[in-house]
C-alpha positions as CSV (number, residue, x, y, z in Angstrom):
1,M,-7.4,28.3,38.8
2,G,-8.8,31.6,37.9
3,A,-11.8,31.7,35.5
4,T,-11.5,34.1,32.6
5,Y,-14.6,35.3,31.0
6,Y,-15.1,37.3,27.7
7,T,-18.2,39.2,26.7
8,I,-19.3,38.1,23.2
9,F,-22.6,39.5,21.9
10,G,-23.5,40.7,25.3
11,R,-23.0,37.2,27.0
12,Q,-20.3,36.0,29.4
13,V,-18.4,33.2,27.8
14,A,-15.7,31.2,29.7
15,S,-12.2,30.8,28.0
16,H,-12.3,27.0,28.3
17,H,-15.5,27.0,26.2
18,L,-13.9,29.2,23.6
19,A,-10.9,26.8,23.5
20,M,-13.2,23.7,23.1
21,L,-15.1,25.5,20.4
22,T,-11.9,26.3,18.5
23,L,-10.5,22.8,18.7
24,G,-13.8,21.3,17.8
25,T,-14.1,23.5,14.8
26,L,-10.4,22.8,13.7
27,F,-10.8,19.0,14.0
28,G,-14.3,18.8,12.7
29,G,-13.5,21.0,9.7
30,S,-10.3,19.0,8.9
31,Y,-12.2,15.7,9.1
32,L,-14.9,16.8,6.8
33,A,-12.5,18.5,4.4
34,S,-10.3,15.3,4.1
35,R,-13.3,12.8,3.4
36,P,-13.5,11.7,-0.2
37,S,-16.6,12.8,-2.2
38,G,-18.9,10.1,-3.8
39,A,-17.2,10.3,-7.1
40,Q,-13.8,9.9,-5.5
41,K,-15.0,6.8,-3.6
42,A,-16.5,5.2,-6.8
43,A,-13.2,6.0,-8.6
44,V,-11.1,4.4,-6.1
45,N,-13.0,1.2,-5.8
46,T,-13.6,0.3,-9.5
47,P,-10.5,0.2,-11.7
48,P,-11.0,1.3,-15.4
49,I,-11.7,-1.5,-17.8
50,T,-9.7,-1.1,-21.1
51,A,-11.0,-3.8,-23.6
52,A,-10.4,-4.0,-27.5
53,S,-13.9,-5.2,-28.1
54,S,-17.3,-5.5,-26.5
55,D,-16.8,-9.2,-26.1
56,E,-13.6,-8.8,-24.1
57,F,-15.4,-6.0,-21.9
58,D,-18.1,-8.5,-21.1
59,F,-15.7,-11.2,-20.2
60,I,-13.7,-9.0,-17.9
61,K,-16.9,-7.5,-16.3
62,K,-18.3,-11.1,-15.6
63,F,-14.9,-12.2,-14.2
64,M,-14.7,-9.2,-12.0
65,D,-18.3,-9.9,-10.7
66,Q,-17.5,-13.5,-10.0
67,A,-14.3,-12.7,-8.2
68,D,-16.3,-10.2,-6.0
69,E,-19.0,-12.7,-5.2
70,G,-16.3,-15.3,-4.2
71,D,-14.7,-12.7,-1.7
72,K,-18.1,-12.1,-0.1
73,K,-18.8,-15.7,0.3
74,A,-15.5,-16.9,1.4
75,P,-14.9,-16.6,5.3
76,A,-12.1,-14.2,6.4
77,E,-8.9,-15.9,7.1
78,K,-7.4,-15.6,10.5
79,H,-3.8,-14.9,10.8
């Protein structure tokens, strides 16, 4: 297998190093670009609460908090 070297900024760089750098940049960049931001994460996890009054909003909020606590306390079911 012949080794091919390129001169970049006065240094000899092997072709397989350039290939690994290119692939790492490509996959690393796509991973970082596809991650949701903090605002998107919060929007995905919490549905909007549409209530006609503040009492209804409080009731829905308490119900959702109790349901979340119940999910955390309950052991995971095995299928």
